[in-house]
N, CA, C and O atoms as a MOPAC input file, in Angstrom:
PM7 MOZYME 1SCF
protein

 N    -95.24800 1    -2.57900 1    45.77400 1
 C    -93.96300 1    -2.35100 1    46.41200 1
 C    -93.05400 1    -3.57000 1    46.18300 1
 O    -93.47200 1    -4.71300 1    46.36500 1
 N    -91.82200 1    -3.30400 1    45.78400 1
 C    -90.85000 1    -4.36100 1    45.51600 1
 C    -90.34300 1    -4.95400 1    46.82200 1
 O    -90.01000 1    -4.21900 1    47.75300 1
 N    -90.28300 1    -6.26400 1    46.89400 1
 C    -89.74800 1    -6.94200 1    48.07100 1
 C    -88.29100 1    -7.30000 1    47.80700 1
 O    -87.99500 1    -8.06100 1    46.88600 1
 N    -87.38500 1    -6.75900 1    48.61000 1
 C    -85.95600 1    -7.01100 1    48.42800 1
 C    -85.51600 1    -8.10400 1    49.39600 1
 O    -86.10300 1    -8.26000 1    50.46600 1
 N    -84.48700 1    -8.85800 1    49.02500 1
 C    -83.91700 1    -9.81000 1    49.99700 1
 C    -83.27900 1    -9.02900 1    51.14400 1
 O    -83.03800 1    -7.82700 1    51.02600 1
 N    -83.01200 1    -9.70300 1    52.23100 1
 C    -82.28500 1    -9.09100 1    53.34100 1
 C    -80.78800 1    -9.11600 1    53.01400 1
 O    -80.31100 1   -10.03900 1    52.35400 1
 N    -80.05900 1    -8.11300 1    53.46800 1
 C    -78.60700 1    -8.09200 1    53.27100 1
 C    -78.02200 1    -9.37800 1    53.84800 1
 O    -78.31700 1    -9.75400 1    54.98200 1
 N    -77.19000 1   -10.04300 1    53.05200 1
 C    -76.57100 1   -11.29000 1    53.47800 1
 C    -77.31600 1   -12.53500 1    53.04300 1
 O    -76.79200 1   -13.64200 1    53.16700 1
 N    -78.54800 1   -12.37200 1    52.52900 1
 C    -79.29700 1   -13.53200 1    52.03300 1
 C    -78.58600 1   -14.13400 1    50.82900 1
 O    -78.04700 1   -13.41200 1    49.98900 1
 N    -78.58800 1   -15.43800 1    50.75100 1
 C    -78.02900 1   -16.12700 1    49.59300 1
 C    -79.11800 1   -16.20300 1    48.53500 1
 O    -80.21700 1   -16.69300 1    48.79300 1
 N    -78.80000 1   -15.71300 1    47.33900 1
 C    -79.76900 1   -15.65400 1    46.25500 1
 C    -79.17700 1   -16.24600 1    44.97900 1
 O    -77.96300 1   -16.39700 1    44.84400 1
 N    -80.06300 1   -16.57400 1    44.05700 1
 C    -79.64400 1   -17.09000 1    42.75500 1
 C    -80.11000 1   -16.12800 1    41.68400 1
 O    -81.27500 1   -15.73000 1    41.65600 1
 N    -79.19300 1   -15.75400 1    40.79900 1
 C    -79.49800 1   -14.91600 1    39.64800 1
 C    -79.87600 1   -15.86900 1    38.51900 1
 O    -79.00500 1   -16.51700 1    37.93700 1
 N    -81.16000 1   -15.95700 1    38.20700 1
 C    -81.61400 1   -16.92800 1    37.21500 1
 C    -81.14600 1   -16.58600 1    35.80600 1
 O    -81.10600 1   -17.46300 1    34.94300 1
 N    -80.79100 1   -15.32400 1    35.55600 1
 C    -80.30900 1   -14.93200 1    34.23200 1
 C    -78.92400 1   -15.51700 1    33.94500 1
 O    -78.59100 1   -15.82100 1    32.79900 1
 N    -78.12900 1   -15.66800 1    34.99600 1
 C    -76.75800 1   -16.16800 1    34.81200 1
 C    -76.53000 1   -17.52700 1    35.46200 1
 O    -75.56800 1   -18.22300 1    35.13700 1
 N    -77.42100 1   -17.90600 1    36.38700 1
 C    -77.24100 1   -19.15300 1    37.12800 1
 C    -76.29200 1   -19.02000 1    38.30200 1
 O    -76.02300 1   -19.99900 1    38.99800 1
 N    -75.78000 1   -17.81400 1    38.53100 1
 C    -74.82000 1   -17.58800 1    39.61700 1
 C    -75.53600 1   -17.47800 1    40.95700 1
 O    -76.68400 1   -17.04300 1    41.03700 1
 N    -74.82700 1   -17.88300 1    42.00600 1
 C    -75.33200 1   -17.79100 1    43.37500 1
 C    -74.41500 1   -16.86600 1    44.14800 1
 O    -73.19300 1   -16.94700 1    44.02000 1
 N    -75.00000 1   -15.98500 1    44.95400 1
 C    -74.19000 1   -15.08100 1    45.75000 1
 C    -75.00300 1   -14.45900 1    46.87000 1
 O    -76.18900 1   -14.74300 1    47.04000 1
 N    -74.33700 1   -13.60700 1    47.62400 1
 C    -74.96000 1   -12.94800 1    48.76700 1
 C    -75.44700 1   -11.56200 1    48.36900 1
 O    -74.71100 1   -10.78600 1    47.75900 1
 N    -76.70700 1   -11.25600 1    48.72400 1
 C    -77.26000 1    -9.93900 1    48.43300 1
 C    -76.52300 1    -8.89000 1    49.25200 1
 O    -76.35500 1    -9.02900 1    50.46300 1
 N    -76.08300 1    -7.82800 1    48.56100 1
 C    -75.33900 1    -6.74500 1    49.21200 1
 C    -76.23700 1    -5.53600 1    49.44300 1
 O    -76.33400 1    -5.03200 1    50.56100 1
 N    -76.89500 1    -5.07100 1    48.37600 1
 C    -77.78500 1    -3.91300 1    48.51400 1
 C    -78.51800 1    -3.65700 1    47.20700 1
 O    -78.22400 1    -4.25800 1    46.17400 1
 N    -79.47500 1    -2.75100 1    47.28300 1
 C    -80.22900 1    -2.28500 1    46.12300 1
 C    -79.54900 1    -1.01600 1    45.63400 1
 O    -79.26500 1    -0.11000 1    46.41700 1
 N    -79.29300 1    -0.96000 1    44.33800 1
 C    -78.66600 1     0.23000 1    43.75900 1
 C    -79.47100 1     0.67200 1    42.54000 1
 O    -79.39300 1     0.05400 1    41.47800 1
 N    -80.23300 1     1.73100 1    42.70000 1
 C    -81.03000 1     2.27800 1    41.59700 1
 C    -81.93700 1     1.24100 1    40.95700 1
 O    -82.05000 1     1.17400 1    39.73300 1
 N    -82.57900 1     0.43600 1    41.78300 1
 C    -83.53200 1    -0.53700 1    41.27800 1
 C    -82.93600 1    -1.86400 1    40.83500 1
 O    -83.67200 1    -2.76400 1    40.43200 1
 N    -81.63500 1    -1.99900 1    40.90200 1
 C    -80.97900 1    -3.26600 1    40.57700 1
 C    -80.37900 1    -3.82700 1    41.85900 1
 O    -80.09300 1    -3.08300 1    42.79700 1
 N    -80.19200 1    -5.13100 1    41.89200 1
 C    -79.64100 1    -5.76900 1    43.08300 1
 C    -78.15300 1    -6.01300 1    42.88900 1
 O    -77.72100 1    -6.48200 1    41.83600 1
 N    -77.37700 1    -5.69100 1    43.91100 1
 C    -75.94500 1    -5.97200 1    43.89000 1
 C    -75.72400 1    -7.25500 1    44.67200 1
 O    -76.16900 1    -7.39100 1    45.81100 1
 N    -75.02900 1    -8.19400 1    44.04100 1
 C    -74.79900 1    -9.51200 1    44.61400 1
 C    -73.30400 1    -9.79400 1    44.61200 1
 O    -72.62900 1    -9.58500 1    43.60400 1
 N    -72.78400 1   -10.27300 1    45.75300 1
 C    -71.35900 1   -10.58500 1    45.89400 1
 C    -71.17300 1   -12.08400 1    45.72600 1
 O    -71.95000 1   -12.88400 1    46.24800 1
 N    -70.14800 1   -12.44500 1    45.00000 1
 C    -69.86700 1   -13.86000 1    44.82400 1
 C    -69.62500 1   -14.52100 1    46.17600 1
 O    -69.23000 1   -13.86300 1    47.13800 1
 N    -69.85900 1   -15.79600 1    46.23500 1
 C    -69.74500 1   -16.54500 1    47.48500 1
 C    -68.34400 1   -16.45100 1    48.07000 1
 O    -68.18700 1   -16.40900 1    49.29000 1
 N    -67.34000 1   -16.41600 1    47.23000 1
 C    -65.95800 1   -16.39100 1    47.71000 1
 C    -65.47600 1   -14.99200 1    48.04100 1
 O    -64.28100 1   -14.78800 1    48.25900 1
 N    -66.38300 1   -14.02400 1    48.08400 1
 C    -66.00000 1   -12.66900 1    48.46100 1
 C    -65.39200 1   -11.87500 1    47.32700 1
 O    -64.75600 1   -10.84700 1    47.55800 1
 N    -65.57700 1   -12.33300 1    46.12000 1
 C    -64.99200 1   -11.66400 1    44.95800 1
 C    -65.84800 1   -10.53800 1    44.43300 1
 O    -66.42100 1    -9.75800 1    45.19300 1
 N    -65.92200 1   -10.46900 1    43.14300 1
 C    -66.58300 1    -9.39800 1    42.42600 1
 C    -68.08100 1    -9.32900 1    42.70700 1
 O    -68.76000 1   -10.34600 1    42.85100 1
 N    -68.56700 1    -8.09600 1    42.77900 1
 C    -70.00500 1    -7.84600 1    42.91900 1
 C    -70.57800 1    -7.67200 1    41.51800 1
 O    -69.95900 1    -7.03500 1    40.66600 1
 N    -71.76500 1    -8.23900 1    41.27600 1
 C    -72.41800 1    -8.02100 1    39.99700 1
 C    -73.82700 1    -7.50000 1    40.23100 1
 O    -74.38100 1    -7.62600 1    41.32300 1
 N    -74.39800 1    -6.90900 1    39.18100 1
 C    -75.75000 1    -6.37100 1    39.24000 1
 C    -76.71600 1    -7.35800 1    38.61500 1
 O    -76.38200 1    -8.04600 1    37.65100 1
 N    -77.91400 1    -7.42200 1    39.17000 1
 C    -78.95600 1    -8.29800 1    38.62900 1
 C    -80.29000 1    -7.57300 1    38.65200 1
 O    -80.53700 1    -6.71800 1    39.50300 1
 N    -81.13300 1    -7.92500 1    37.71400 1
 C    -82.49000 1    -7.39900 1    37.68300 1
 C    -83.29700 1    -8.06100 1    38.80100 1
 O    -83.17000 1    -9.26800 1    39.01000 1
 N    -84.11300 1    -7.31000 1    39.51300 1
 C    -84.90000 1    -7.89600 1    40.60300 1
 C    -85.73600 1    -9.10000 1    40.17500 1
 O    -85.88700 1   -10.04900 1    40.94500 1
 N    -86.27600 1    -9.07600 1    38.97200 1
 C    -87.09700 1   -10.17900 1    38.49600 1
 C    -86.31800 1   -11.45500 1    38.22400 1
 O    -86.90200 1   -12.53200 1    38.09500 1
 N    -84.99300 1   -11.33300 1    38.13600 1
 C    -84.13400 1   -12.49100 1    37.86700 1
 C    -83.57000 1   -13.11300 1    39.13600 1
 O    -82.85300 1   -14.11100 1    39.07100 1
 N    -83.88800 1   -12.53100 1    40.28800 1
 C    -83.28300 1   -12.99600 1    41.54300 1
 C    -84.32000 1   -13.72600 1    42.38900 1
 O    -85.44200 1   -13.25700 1    42.57700 1
 N    -83.90900 1   -14.88400 1    42.89000 1
 C    -84.77600 1   -15.66100 1    43.76700 1
 C    -83.94200 1   -16.23200 1    44.90500 1
 O    -82.72300 1   -16.35200 1    44.77600 1
 N    -84.57400 1   -16.58200 1    46.00800 1
 C    -83.81400 1   -17.19600 1    47.10000 1
 C    -83.14300 1   -18.47900 1    46.61100 1
 O    -83.69800 1   -19.20500 1    45.78600 1
 N    -81.96900 1   -18.74400 1    47.11700 1
 C    -81.26800 1   -19.97700 1    46.76600 1
 C    -81.97500 1   -21.15600 1    47.43300 1
 O    -82.47300 1   -21.03400 1    48.55200 1
 N    -82.01500 1   -22.27900 1    46.75300 1
 C    -82.60700 1   -23.48200 1    47.34400 1
 C    -81.70500 1   -23.94900 1    48.48800 1
 O    -80.53100 1   -23.58300 1    48.53400 1
 N    -82.23400 1   -24.74400 1    49.40100 1
 C    -81.39900 1   -25.23900 1    50.50500 1
 C    -80.14200 1   -25.96500 1    50.02500 1
 O    -79.08000 1   -25.81300 1    50.62800 1
 N    -80.24500 1   -26.74700 1    48.95500 1
 C    -79.07300 1   -27.45200 1    48.44500 1
 C    -78.04800 1   -26.47600 1    47.89600 1
 O    -76.85600 1   -26.61500 1    48.17000 1
 N    -78.49100 1   -25.48700 1    47.12400 1
 C    -77.55400 1   -24.48000 1    46.59500 1
 C    -76.91500 1   -23.69200 1    47.73500 1
 O    -75.72800 1   -23.36700 1    47.68900 1
 N    -77.71400 1   -23.38900 1    48.75900 1
 C    -77.17200 1   -22.65300 1    49.90100 1
 C    -76.10800 1   -23.48400 1    50.61100 1
 O    -75.05300 1   -22.96000 1    50.96800 1
 N    -76.37000 1   -24.75300 1    50.81700 1
 C    -75.39600 1   -25.62900 1    51.46200 1
 C    -74.10300 1   -25.68500 1    50.65800 1
 O    -73.01400 1   -25.57100 1    51.22100 1
 N    -74.21900 1   -25.85900 1    49.36200 1
 C    -73.02600 1   -25.90400 1    48.49800 1
 C    -72.25800 1   -24.58700 1    48.53600 1
 O    -71.03100 1   -24.58400 1    48.62600 1
 N    -72.97200 1   -23.47900 1    48.46700 1
 C    -72.32800 1   -22.16800 1    48.46200 1
 C    -71.62900 1   -21.89000 1    49.78900 1
 O    -70.51100 1   -21.37500 1    49.81300 1
 N    -72.28900 1   -22.23200 1    50.88600 1
 C    -71.66900 1   -21.98100 1    52.19500 1
 C    -70.46300 1   -22.89300 1    52.41100 1
 O    -69.47300 1   -22.46400 1    53.00400 1
 N    -70.52600 1   -24.14000 1    51.94300 1
 C    -69.37400 1   -25.04200 1    52.03300 1
 C    -68.21900 1   -24.50600 1    51.19100 1
 O    -67.06400 1   -24.56200 1    51.61300 1
 N    -68.52300 1   -23.99200 1    50.01100 1
 C    -67.48900 1   -23.42300 1    49.15000 1
 C    -66.84400 1   -22.20600 1    49.80700 1
 O    -65.63200 1   -22.01500 1    49.70900 1
 N    -67.65400 1   -21.38200 1    50.47900 1
 C    -67.11700 1   -20.20500 1    51.16100 1
 C    -66.20000 1   -20.62500 1    52.31300 1
 O    -65.12600 1   -20.04900 1    52.48600 1
 N    -66.60700 1   -21.60500 1    53.08600 1
 C    -65.77600 1   -22.09500 1    54.19600 1
 C    -64.46900 1   -22.66400 1    53.67000 1
 O    -63.40700 1   -22.40300 1    54.23400 1
 N    -64.53700 1   -23.43800 1    52.59900 1
 C    -63.32100 1   -24.01200 1    52.01100 1
 C    -62.38700 1   -22.93100 1    51.49600 1
 O    -61.17300 1   -23.02200 1    51.67900 1
 N    -62.93500 1   -21.91300 1    50.85900 1
 C    -62.11000 1   -20.82000 1    50.34400 1
 C    -61.43700 1   -20.07100 1    51.48800 1
 O    -60.25700 1   -19.73100 1    51.40000 1
 N    -62.18000 1   -19.81300 1    52.55600 1
 C    -61.59800 1   -19.12300 1    53.71600 1
 C    -60.47900 1   -19.96100 1    54.33100 1
 O    -59.44700 1   -19.42200 1    54.73200 1
 N    -60.67900 1   -21.26100 1    54.40500 1
 C    -59.68600 1   -22.16400 1    54.96500 1
 C    -58.39900 1   -22.12800 1    54.13400 1
 O    -57.29700 1   -22.09000 1    54.67900 1
 N    -58.55500 1   -22.14200 1    52.82500 1
 C    -57.38300 1   -22.09800 1    51.93100 1
 C    -56.61500 1   -20.78900 1    52.10300 1
 O    -55.39600 1   -20.76100 1    51.93300 1
 N    -57.31200 1   -19.71200 1    52.43800 1
 C    -56.65700 1   -18.41100 1    52.63600 1
 C    -56.16700 1   -18.24000 1    54.07400 1
 O    -55.58500 1   -17.21000 1    54.41300 1
 N    -56.39800 1   -19.24400 1    54.91700 1
 C    -55.95000 1   -19.15600 1    56.30500 1
 C    -56.81600 1   -18.28000 1    57.17600 1
 O    -56.34200 1   -17.71500 1    58.16200 1
 N    -58.10600 1   -18.15900 1    56.81700 1
 C    -59.01400 1   -17.28900 1    57.57100 1
 C    -59.99800 1   -18.06900 1    58.41000 1
 O    -61.10700 1   -17.58800 1    58.64600 1
 N    -59.64700 1   -19.22800 1    58.86200 1
 C    -60.55400 1   -20.10600 1    59.62300 1
 C    -61.39800 1   -19.33000 1    60.51700 1
 O    -62.22100 1   -19.89700 1    61.23500 1

């Protein structure tokens, strides 16, 4: 049985090096949203791993900064 991340988990797509939030499983592929709330991309389950604490810290700081710039404190 495939183990999926929880919705909202920060993950890293090792195929692209991108970090984003897990959105859902779609036909066996994982949908991941960019940290800044932008485009969703698909990733193979075998290419996705939990983000390291440092990557998570950087991604969450980037998200907070982006929200601040848009006036969404």
